[in-house]
ROMARKOL-309231 format. One line per field, with one value per residue (C-alpha): residue number from 1; x, y, z. Coordinates in nm, 4 decimals, padded with zeros to 6 digits. Example, Ala and Ser with C-alpha at 12.3 -4.5 7.8 and 13.67 -1.06 7.14 Angstrom:
residues 2
pos	1,2
east	01.2300,01.3670
north	-00.4500,-00.1060
up	00.7800,00.7140
END
This chain:
residues 554
pos	1,2,3,4,5,6,7,8,9,10,11,12,13,14,15,16,17,18,19,20,21,22,23,24,25,26,27,28,29,30,31,32,33,34,35,36,37,38,39,40,41,42,43,44,45,46,47,48,49,50,51,52,53,54,55,56,57,58,59,60,61,62,63,64,65,66,67,68,69,70,71,72,73,74,75,76,77,78,79,80,81,82,83,84,85,86,87,88,89,90,91,92,93,94,95,96,97,98,99,100,101,102,103,104,105,106,107,108,109,110,111,112,113,114,115,116,117,118,119,120,121,122,123,124,125,126,127,128,129,130,131,132,133,134,135,136,137,138,139,140,141,142,143,144,145,146,147,148,149,150,151,152,153,154,155,156,157,158,159,160,161,162,163,164,165,166,167,168,169,170,171,172,173,174,175,176,177,178,179,180,181,182,183,184,185,186,187,188,189,190,191,192,193,194,195,196,197,198,199,200,201,202,203,204,205,206,207,208,209,210,211,212,213,214,215,216,217,218,219,220,221,222,223,224,225,226,227,228,229,230,231,232,233,234,235,236,237,238,239,240,241,242,243,244,245,246,247,248,249,250,251,252,253,254,255,256,257,258,259,260,261,262,263,264,265,266,267,268,269,270,271,272,273,274,275,276,277,278,279,280,281,282,283,284,285,286,287,288,289,290,291,292,293,294,295,296,297,298,299,300,301,302,303,304,305,306,307,308,309,310,311,312,313,314,315,316,317,318,319,320,321,322,323,324,325,326,327,328,329,330,331,332,333,334,335,336,337,338,339,340,341,342,343,344,345,346,347,348,349,350,351,352,353,354,355,356,357,358,359,360,361,362,363,364,365,366,367,368,369,370,371,372,373,374,375,376,377,378,379,380,381,382,383,384,385,386,387,388,389,390,391,392,393,394,395,396,397,398,399,400,401,402,403,404,405,406,407,408,409,410,411,412,413,414,415,416,417,418,419,420,421,422,423,424,425,426,427,428,429,430,431,432,433,434,435,436,437,438,439,440,441,442,443,444,445,446,447,448,449,450,451,452,453,454,455,456,457,458,459,460,461,462,463,464,465,466,467,468,469,470,471,472,473,474,475,476,477,478,479,480,481,482,483,484,485,486,487,488,489,490,491,492,493,494,495,496,497,498,499,500,501,502,503,504,505,506,507,508,509,510,511,512,513,514,515,516,517,518,519,520,521,522,523,524,525,526,527,528,529,530,531,532,533,534,535,536,537,538,539,540,541,542,543,544,545,546,547,548,549,550,551,552,553,554
east	-04.8355,-04.8209,-04.7161,-04.4540,-04.3264,-04.3121,-04.1289,-03.8812,-03.8221,-03.7562,-03.5053,-03.3347,-03.3261,-03.1998,-02.9198,-02.8372,-02.8374,-02.5935,-02.3298,-02.4239,-02.2379,-02.3463,-02.1745,-02.3062,-02.1384,-01.8176,-01.8254,-01.8920,-01.6184,-01.3812,-01.6299,-01.7912,-01.6214,-01.8124,-01.6639,-01.3460,-01.4850,-01.2056,-00.8250,-00.6826,-00.9727,-01.1526,-01.1455,-00.9073,-00.6371,-00.5939,-00.5745,-00.7359,-01.0112,-01.2196,-01.2357,-01.0548,-01.1544,-00.7871,-00.6001,-00.2641,-00.3994,-00.5514,-00.3174,-00.0824,-00.3671,-00.4057,-00.3879,-00.4448,-00.8000,-00.7251,-00.4671,-00.5611,-00.3070,-00.2823,-00.0919,00.1571,00.5210,00.5337,00.5250,00.1868,00.1227,-00.2641,-00.4947,-00.7925,-01.1590,-01.4249,-01.8078,-02.0715,-01.8650,-01.6652,-01.3059,-01.1921,-00.8346,-00.5984,-00.2759,-00.0775,-00.2691,-00.6041,-00.8934,-01.0488,-01.3490,-01.3093,-01.5487,-01.4244,-01.5096,-01.3885,-01.1369,-01.2915,-01.2790,-01.6158,-01.4614,-01.1403,-01.0982,-00.7636,-00.5851,-00.3786,-00.1349,00.1370,00.4463,00.6593,00.4847,00.7069,01.0025,00.8627,00.7714,01.0101,00.9783,00.7955,00.5089,00.2494,-00.1047,-00.2219,-00.5805,-00.9297,-01.2287,-01.5966,-01.9145,-02.2662,-02.2136,-01.8788,-01.5095,-01.2635,-00.8963,-00.6294,-00.3787,-00.0061,-00.0676,-00.2419,-00.6068,-00.8941,-01.1576,-01.4758,-01.6093,-01.9350,-01.8956,-02.1273,-01.9300,-01.6217,-01.7388,-01.5719,-01.8342,-01.5963,-01.2280,-01.0673,-00.7068,-00.5524,-00.2176,00.0250,00.2941,00.5161,00.5510,00.6584,00.3311,00.2060,-00.0593,-00.0469,-00.2677,-00.5844,-00.8733,-01.0568,-01.4327,-01.5145,-01.8420,-01.9534,-01.6152,-01.3652,-01.0302,-00.6948,-00.3379,-00.0325,00.3299,00.6025,00.8264,01.1350,01.0575,01.0350,00.6508,00.4200,00.1979,-00.1748,-00.4852,-00.7945,-01.1678,-01.4110,-01.7770,-01.8301,-02.1352,-02.0026,-01.6158,-01.6523,-01.3413,-01.4673,-01.1432,-00.7647,-00.5522,-00.1806,00.0692,00.3027,00.1474,00.1927,00.3460,00.0012,-00.1194,-00.0556,00.2727,00.4044,00.6586,00.8350,00.9640,01.2097,01.1778,01.0155,01.1397,00.7644,00.6982,00.9398,00.8748,00.7577,00.5256,00.3760,00.0539,00.0690,-00.0755,-00.4422,-00.5513,-00.7587,-01.0975,-01.2663,-01.6555,-01.7459,-01.4947,-01.5531,-01.1814,-00.9660,-00.5890,-00.3369,00.0446,00.2572,00.5938,00.9460,01.0531,01.2252,01.5152,01.6754,01.9494,01.8056,02.0374,01.8385,01.5217,01.5877,01.2924,01.0690,00.9104,00.5444,00.3699,00.6290,00.7015,00.3688,00.0128,-00.2783,-00.6248,-00.8652,-01.2361,-01.3398,-01.6158,-01.3932,-01.0191,-00.9760,-00.6817,-00.7938,-00.4483,-00.1078,00.1794,00.5226,00.7426,01.0616,01.1065,01.3633,01.4472,01.7374,01.7026,01.3843,01.1946,00.8510,00.5483,00.3078,00.2567,-00.0651,-00.1988,-00.3660,-00.6558,-00.7386,-00.9100,-00.6393,-00.5931,-00.3250,-00.2385,-00.5501,-00.7678,-00.9450,-00.8039,-00.8795,-00.5293,-00.3400,-00.0425,00.2397,00.5536,00.7500,01.0134,01.2440,01.2592,01.0175,00.7030,00.4539,00.1291,-00.0982,-00.4392,-00.6220,-00.8703,-00.6156,-00.2640,-00.1252,00.1928,00.1468,00.4501,00.7380,01.0123,01.2508,01.1466,01.4669,01.8201,01.8156,02.1319,02.0134,01.8226,01.8484,01.4707,01.1587,01.0960,00.7615,00.6880,00.7598,00.7188,01.0462,01.3199,01.6441,01.8930,02.2445,02.5760,02.4709,02.2010,02.4064,02.7002,02.4515,02.3082,02.6686,02.7407,02.9547,02.9046,02.7450,02.6248,02.2721,02.0143,01.7660,01.8496,01.6443,01.4231,01.3284,01.2886,00.9569,00.8852,00.5377,00.4396,00.1286,00.1493,-00.1391,-00.2854,-00.4458,-00.6606,-00.6823,-00.3011,-00.2463,00.0535,00.1316,00.2803,00.5187,00.7821,01.0832,01.4159,01.7539,02.0142,02.1522,02.2417,02.5216,02.4190,02.5882,02.4096,02.5200,02.4267,02.0978,01.9453,01.5695,01.4740,01.1199,01.0536,01.3883,01.4876,01.5437,01.7293,02.0574,02.1959,02.4789,02.3244,02.6447,02.6859,02.3731,02.3527,02.5093,02.3898,02.6426,02.5886,02.2902,01.9188,01.8257,01.4753,01.2341,00.8646,00.8186,00.5420,00.5664,00.4180,00.2855,00.3630,00.7207,00.8379,00.9835,00.9261,00.7635,00.9272,01.0787,01.1091,01.4424,01.4627,01.8097,01.6184,01.3803,01.0042,00.8185,00.4653,00.1671,00.0680,-00.2567,-00.3451,-00.6547,-00.8440,-00.7126,-00.3860,-00.2183,-00.0003,00.0322,00.2770,00.5002,00.8560,01.0285,01.1423,00.7842,00.6789,00.3475,00.3923,00.2055,00.3290,00.2112,00.0911,00.2111,00.5533,00.6545,00.6959,00.6476,00.3544,00.3150,00.4402,00.3568,00.5682,00.3841,00.6193,00.7141,00.8136,00.5221,00.4702,00.1089,-00.1452,-00.3223,-00.6946,-00.9403,-01.3171,-01.5690,-01.8053,-02.0557,-01.9015,-01.5347,-01.2568,-01.0451,-00.7148,-00.6077,-00.2730,-00.1231,00.2143,00.4297,00.8034,00.9488,00.8932,01.1520,01.3976,01.4332,01.4955,01.7532,01.9036,02.1418,02.0679,02.2082,02.0176,01.6953,01.8278,01.6638,01.3099,01.0860,00.8421,00.4810,00.1692,-00.1126,-00.3748,-00.3703,-00.6645,-00.6231,-00.8454,-00.8167,-00.8215,-01.1338
north	-01.6686,-01.3390,-01.5259,-01.7153,-01.3903,-01.2032,-01.5007,-01.5090,-01.1306,-01.1585,-01.4441,-01.2203,-00.9196,-01.1331,-01.2692,-00.9178,-00.7808,-01.0747,-00.8992,-00.5352,-00.3454,-00.0212,00.2981,00.2087,-00.1264,00.0285,00.2802,-00.0057,-00.2170,-00.2046,-00.3505,-00.6130,-00.9431,-01.1487,-00.9650,-00.7923,-00.5087,-00.2484,-00.2278,-00.2078,-00.3986,-00.0695,00.2772,00.3492,00.1138,-00.0343,-00.4042,-00.4970,-00.7341,-00.7918,-01.1673,-01.3923,-01.7505,-01.7633,-01.6388,-01.7119,-02.0481,-02.1827,-02.0410,-02.3375,-02.5430,-02.3428,-02.5470,-02.4805,-02.5027,-02.4776,-02.3383,-02.1664,-02.1321,-01.7965,-01.9750,-01.6998,-01.6511,-01.2760,-01.1128,-01.1531,-00.8359,-00.8338,-00.8016,-01.0391,-00.8881,-01.1091,-01.0428,-01.2923,-01.6021,-01.5028,-01.3942,-01.1362,-01.1157,-00.9867,-01.0554,-00.8481,-01.0297,-01.1573,-01.0928,-01.3878,-01.4830,-01.7744,-01.9700,-01.8800,-02.1992,-02.4527,-02.2526,-02.3422,-02.0849,-01.9006,-01.6884,-01.5551,-01.2425,-01.2258,-00.8807,-00.8303,-00.5461,-00.4637,-00.6720,-00.3662,-00.2618,-00.4258,-00.2281,00.0877,-00.0711,00.0140,-00.2353,-00.5469,-00.6765,-00.6556,-00.5542,-00.4737,-00.5463,-00.4400,-00.2322,-00.3491,-00.1346,-00.1628,-00.5045,-00.4302,-00.4972,-00.2263,-00.2641,-00.0931,-00.2506,-00.2395,-00.0404,00.2287,00.1430,00.1467,-00.1197,-00.2352,-00.5914,-00.7486,-00.9246,-01.1937,-01.3201,-01.1007,-00.9411,-00.6149,-00.3416,-00.0271,00.0684,00.4045,00.4858,00.6880,00.7474,00.6554,00.3890,00.5424,00.8493,00.6037,00.5827,00.2361,00.1345,-00.1231,00.0590,-00.0915,00.1712,00.3364,00.3981,00.7094,00.8894,00.7149,00.7999,00.5431,00.6969,00.5783,00.6681,00.6208,00.5031,00.6261,00.8815,00.7040,00.7827,01.1473,01.1643,01.4092,01.2158,01.2679,01.1107,01.0648,01.0302,00.8276,00.7583,00.3900,00.3502,00.4664,00.5290,00.8771,01.0831,01.3200,01.5040,01.4956,01.6386,01.6643,01.5876,01.8258,02.1594,02.3862,02.7301,02.8959,02.6496,02.6639,02.5178,02.5898,02.8222,02.5218,02.4132,02.6238,02.6547,02.3521,02.1007,02.0501,01.8861,01.5939,01.6070,01.2709,01.2430,00.9026,00.7878,00.4159,00.3235,00.3345,00.6119,00.6099,00.7911,00.9434,00.9552,01.1741,01.4415,01.3301,01.3499,01.1155,01.0983,01.0119,00.9655,01.1027,00.9632,01.0957,01.3862,01.3195,01.2952,01.1713,01.4366,01.7113,01.9753,01.9554,02.0692,02.3435,02.4129,02.2176,02.0472,02.0160,01.7970,01.5249,01.3198,01.4492,01.3571,01.5216,01.5596,01.5790,01.6086,01.2806,01.4480,01.7085,01.6174,01.9548,01.9698,02.0734,02.0551,01.8973,01.7962,01.7470,01.5113,01.5623,01.8780,01.8501,01.4960,01.3235,00.9782,00.8466,00.8852,00.8644,00.8927,00.6886,00.4110,00.3879,00.6743,00.4950,00.6629,00.6240,00.8038,00.8457,01.0396,01.2826,01.4773,01.3553,01.4892,01.2608,01.3314,01.2241,01.1067,01.0133,00.7782,00.7296,00.5186,00.7150,00.5796,00.8520,00.6703,00.8853,00.7862,01.0663,01.1464,01.4269,01.5743,01.4646,01.7444,02.0123,01.8504,01.9715,01.7660,01.5877,01.3675,01.2569,01.0314,00.7830,00.4147,00.2986,00.4158,00.7725,00.9768,01.2098,01.4315,01.4722,01.5196,01.7004,02.0632,02.0442,02.4075,02.3964,02.0333,02.0343,01.7922,01.9192,01.7799,01.6683,01.6971,01.3766,01.5513,01.8528,01.6506,01.4473,01.7582,01.8820,01.5798,01.3925,01.0262,00.9502,00.6508,00.7327,00.5637,00.4542,00.3501,00.4357,00.1393,00.3278,00.2565,00.0712,00.0229,-00.0136,-00.3194,-00.1970,-00.1945,-00.2710,-00.0635,-00.2403,00.0000,-00.2216,-00.2441,00.1043,-00.0302,-00.0166,-00.3468,-00.2840,-00.4680,-00.2353,-00.2267,-00.2143,-00.1221,00.1838,00.2837,00.4519,00.7607,00.9680,01.2061,01.2036,01.4052,01.3040,01.3754,01.3117,01.0688,00.9625,00.6112,00.5713,00.5898,00.9427,00.9054,01.0899,00.8430,00.6129,00.2672,00.0529,-00.0243,00.1216,-00.0946,-00.0731,-00.4066,-00.4862,-00.7847,-00.9209,-00.8702,-00.6619,-00.6172,-00.6298,-00.6839,-00.4074,-00.3167,00.0506,00.3081,00.5808,00.8772,00.7772,00.5689,00.3209,-00.0414,-00.2543,-00.5595,-00.6388,-00.9774,-00.9804,-01.1188,-01.1884,-01.1470,-00.8582,-00.9107,-00.7335,-00.8693,-00.6726,-00.7086,-00.8013,-00.7836,-00.9223,-00.9079,-01.2649,-01.1136,-01.2383,-01.0492,-01.2248,-01.1559,-01.3392,-01.3836,-01.3718,-01.7296,-01.8493,-01.8711,-01.7392,-01.6355,-01.5608,-01.3631,-01.2761,-00.9180,-00.8492,-01.0150,-01.0728,-01.4429,-01.6535,-01.8722,-02.0488,-02.0669,-02.2508,-02.2758,-02.1709,-02.2662,-01.9090,-01.5840,-01.3816,-01.0222,-01.0235,-00.8601,-01.1190,-01.0677,-01.2417,-01.2992,-01.5202,-01.7466,-01.9962,-01.9726,-02.0414,-01.7609,-01.7841,-01.6134,-01.5456,-01.4372,-01.4317,-01.5921,-01.5197,-01.3860,-01.1162,-00.7671,-00.4782,-00.6337,-00.9538,-00.7458,-00.5029,-00.6413,-00.8915,-01.1140,-01.4589,-01.6233,-01.5853,-01.7701,-02.0965,-01.9352,-02.0453,-01.8112,-01.9196,-01.7111,-01.8617,-01.7694,-01.9564,-01.9862,-02.1077,-02.2037,-02.3704,-02.7453,-02.8990
up	-01.4243,-01.2465,-00.9243,-01.1222,-01.2624,-00.9523,-00.7874,-01.0652,-01.0360,-00.6714,-00.7189,-00.9740,-00.7360,-00.4410,-00.6893,-00.8002,-00.4458,-00.3513,-00.5759,-00.5073,-00.2605,-00.0952,00.0406,00.3693,00.3683,00.2687,00.5524,00.8060,00.6569,00.9497,01.1734,00.9248,01.0331,00.7843,00.4811,00.3926,00.1820,00.1800,00.0960,00.4312,00.5856,00.6369,00.5231,00.8022,00.6774,01.0290,00.9083,01.2384,01.3160,01.6316,01.5470,01.8244,01.7353,01.6220,01.9208,02.1221,02.2227,01.9169,01.6496,01.6782,01.5319,01.2185,00.9014,00.5288,00.4103,00.0417,-00.2093,-00.5291,-00.8162,-01.0079,-01.2886,-01.2531,-01.1539,-01.0866,-00.7513,-00.5681,-00.3458,-00.3935,-00.0874,-00.1215,-00.0776,00.0603,00.0022,00.0831,00.0521,-00.2559,-00.2675,-00.5207,-00.5953,-00.8511,-01.0212,-01.2804,-01.5576,-01.4311,-01.1832,-01.0172,-00.8142,-00.5894,-00.3565,-00.0017,00.1511,-00.1177,-00.3167,-00.6384,-00.9255,-01.0103,-01.2972,-01.4065,-01.6132,-01.8018,-01.8397,-02.1554,-02.2143,-02.4520,-02.4450,-02.4023,-02.0805,-01.8229,-01.9486,-01.7964,-01.4584,-01.1840,-00.9235,-00.9925,-01.2343,-00.9887,-00.8894,-00.5367,-00.5424,-00.6487,-00.5080,-00.4771,-00.5257,-00.6697,-00.8055,-00.9805,-00.9424,-01.0155,-01.0739,-01.2613,-01.5286,-01.5689,-01.8873,-01.6993,-01.7630,-01.5147,-01.5627,-01.4169,-01.4136,-01.3556,-01.0036,-01.1149,-01.4134,-01.4542,-01.7795,-01.8545,-01.8222,-01.9039,-01.9533,-01.9379,-02.0235,-01.7372,-01.9098,-02.1848,-02.1080,-02.3609,-02.1234,-01.8419,-01.6631,-01.5258,-01.2503,-00.9826,-00.7338,-00.5725,-00.6381,-00.3536,-00.3755,-00.1574,-00.1529,-00.4812,-00.6715,-00.7906,-00.7088,-00.8420,-00.8506,-01.0813,-01.0988,-01.2839,-01.0858,-01.1771,-01.5535,-01.5360,-01.5290,-01.3420,-01.0868,-01.0311,-00.8783,-01.0590,-00.9968,-01.2019,-01.2105,-01.1001,-01.3355,-01.6650,-01.6162,-01.6896,-01.5982,-01.3161,-01.2032,-01.1855,-00.9058,-00.9963,-00.7278,-00.8920,-00.9264,-01.2420,-01.1808,-01.1676,-00.8934,-00.5204,-00.4465,-00.8137,-00.6823,-00.5106,-00.8572,-01.0605,-01.4253,-01.5987,-01.3539,-01.2465,-01.5725,-01.4801,-01.1090,-01.0224,-00.7144,-00.7905,-00.6139,-00.6296,-00.2868,-00.1992,00.0300,00.3413,00.3783,00.6766,00.5768,00.8870,00.7404,00.3942,00.3451,00.1553,00.2565,-00.0024,00.0093,-00.2576,-00.3762,-00.4425,-00.6555,-00.9901,-01.0428,-00.7235,-00.7759,-00.5868,-00.7407,-01.0688,-00.8903,-00.6237,-00.3853,-00.1599,-00.4534,-00.3411,-00.3165,-00.3299,-00.0030,00.1300,00.2257,00.0625,00.2314,-00.0420,-00.1190,-00.2945,-00.5104,-00.6702,-00.5904,-00.4335,-00.1825,00.1568,00.3247,00.2800,00.5119,00.3514,00.5384,00.3415,00.1389,-00.1607,-00.0789,-00.2543,-00.0985,-00.2564,00.0791,-00.0994,00.1150,-00.0797,00.1900,00.3974,00.5985,00.8836,01.0707,01.4329,01.7326,02.0100,02.3192,02.2737,02.5861,02.7427,02.4474,02.2049,01.8720,01.5168,01.3972,01.0868,01.1359,00.8903,00.9418,00.6802,00.4494,00.5847,00.9214,01.1334,01.2665,01.2230,01.4002,01.2362,01.3342,01.0271,01.0501,00.9817,00.9249,01.2454,01.3516,01.6993,01.7009,01.4721,01.6093,01.4511,01.4574,01.2816,01.2566,01.1033,01.0283,00.7514,01.0111,01.3945,01.4223,01.3217,01.4211,01.6065,01.5029,01.1352,01.0738,00.8872,00.9319,01.0954,00.8535,00.9119,00.7174,00.5513,00.3637,00.3038,00.1545,-00.0655,-00.2170,-00.2763,-00.4785,-00.2218,-00.1731,00.1644,00.3652,00.4631,00.7009,00.6146,00.2514,-00.0531,00.0352,00.3408,00.7174,00.5852,00.2201,00.0695,00.2805,00.4962,00.8780,01.1043,01.4016,01.6894,01.8882,02.1746,02.2473,02.0880,01.8855,01.5189,01.3887,01.1045,00.9044,00.9208,00.7413,00.9188,00.6642,00.5031,00.1527,-00.0310,-00.2169,-00.4628,-00.7145,-01.0818,-01.3926,-01.5693,-01.8852,-01.9458,-02.2254,-02.2396,-02.1389,-01.9564,-01.5966,-01.4793,-01.1505,-01.1195,-00.8743,-00.8951,-00.8586,-00.8977,-00.5179,-00.3420,-00.0192,00.3229,00.4701,00.7618,00.9777,01.1459,01.0850,00.7850,00.9176,01.2076,01.2743,01.5189,01.7846,01.7683,02.0072,01.7650,01.9907,02.0642,01.7772,02.0359,01.9886,02.2722,02.0973,01.7703,01.5956,01.3717,01.0225,00.8611,00.5291,00.5715,00.5513,00.2711,00.3520,00.4868,00.8530,01.0141,01.3779,01.5630,01.8951,01.9528,02.0438,01.7266,01.4535,01.1155,00.8445,00.5995,00.4893,00.1522,00.2125,00.2179,00.5804,00.6961,01.0448,01.3535,01.6480,02.0017,01.9876,02.3387,02.3520,01.9839,02.0507,01.7366,01.7659,01.4388,01.0886,00.7618,00.4385,00.1545,-00.1254,-00.2475,-00.0969,00.0694,-00.0331,-00.0064,00.2485,00.4927,00.5745,00.8037,00.8124,00.9681,00.7513,00.9026,01.2461,01.1120,01.1124,00.8182,00.7265,00.3543,00.2110,-00.1442,-00.1886,-00.4762,-00.4882,-00.7072,-00.5673,-00.5133,-00.2622,-00.4722,-00.7820,-00.6374,-00.3251,-00.4718,-00.1699,-00.2791,00.0018,-00.1970,-00.5063,-00.4127,-00.3380,-00.6366,-00.8047,-00.8287,-00.7263,-00.5284,-00.2709,00.0668,00.3070,00.6602,00.9541,01.2989,01.2669,01.4339
END
């Protein structure tokens, strides 16, 4: 009987270990080719894999292995996670565990929120993914809750309310687990909220700390806001940060100030349009860098802060890279925030460049006129040179692969009055775009230090999908018209595509299981471009969320 009890205990322990995930595994996530453990495929957010079974020669033989329906017709921007043969993926209203080889559902945990919630969501009813740690699946909900689920069966273990949707807050961000803390951001800058980043205890859900992205008058940076403008200052934090375990530092991008009308809020408006370097245990800010002070054009800086080790002027350097929405590609020393490079990667007319000594943009009359209330045509538009869709960095080629935007916007400030739960913009949105003829976007292979593209693949309708690059010399991304695409990493030549049936706004990932390399991506149309562009060419793209998995036909 003792031997039987011991054997049963060992089986149970083995079963539990199969679902548990450790800090060490997360730290090694970028090099773990059997799993996809982190948002961004590693703490560095490089979205690069050393796998090469799928390469320039074999990618033409890529075929779908299975398709899993989300039973949802909203935009699907989630990045799947893969751990020991199980895929964990989210939508706005569910969390799902799926067998990675067969596509069969293991469990599905539904997310319910008040019917009025979508009214306070700016740019799509979405969720961008989960985090795994210690046998739990962590996610956020549209009504601003953070929840932990049991990875074995999807049962809810704890739930914490981060903010009140009545005040304009919502959550779409994938959590980050760093140094044993679950870290989450918030959405809502378009509704006159005050942004923040939270730290939570993964075991209990206890709230550990909150760092506001808009400082109060008695905090460092509080003097960059006049009067009570800080209370409505925006600064959303809705994209997952990166993490350097060696420096024990989290890097989190901060969104636009509120309202867009910058005359309402004189000053630099810290920490909007910035990156914060933070201690994950306490949320304490170590340093910051502001990309666009007192910005009127919605040039938020929430998008991915990619970490890499590069030679800069012949010296090995720990860098942070950001293809900023303001049209400049930045390279910073991530140990101290020192600016190393800042160059345009798309057409820019609001500034002539970045002052390398001060780090501040050298603004043109376009910015001056906009602040004075005149109507201007600005490049990039309020959707940016690159929107939220994450880029990839390939350390073998030294290039960043990003889906960029190639159109401008018409901007005119207008008076604005704050009313809780309603848009707080101060911008005329009746005719906001300057599209022109030709491609509205490009997949570009960008030199981080110069901003120049080695190649670019144009798209009449811009791509809003994440990008994945591999050691096989292939770059994967997706189109709003439904095609999942593969490009030559060296030349930009399209090597393969597959029609998924709905627009792709998801984040592709890859892993290897039982000797087979797989690629997965979510498909499902309905994000920011489809909502606001008025692009009639997308009228026939059907909604419908699903997860596709591909492998080379054998």
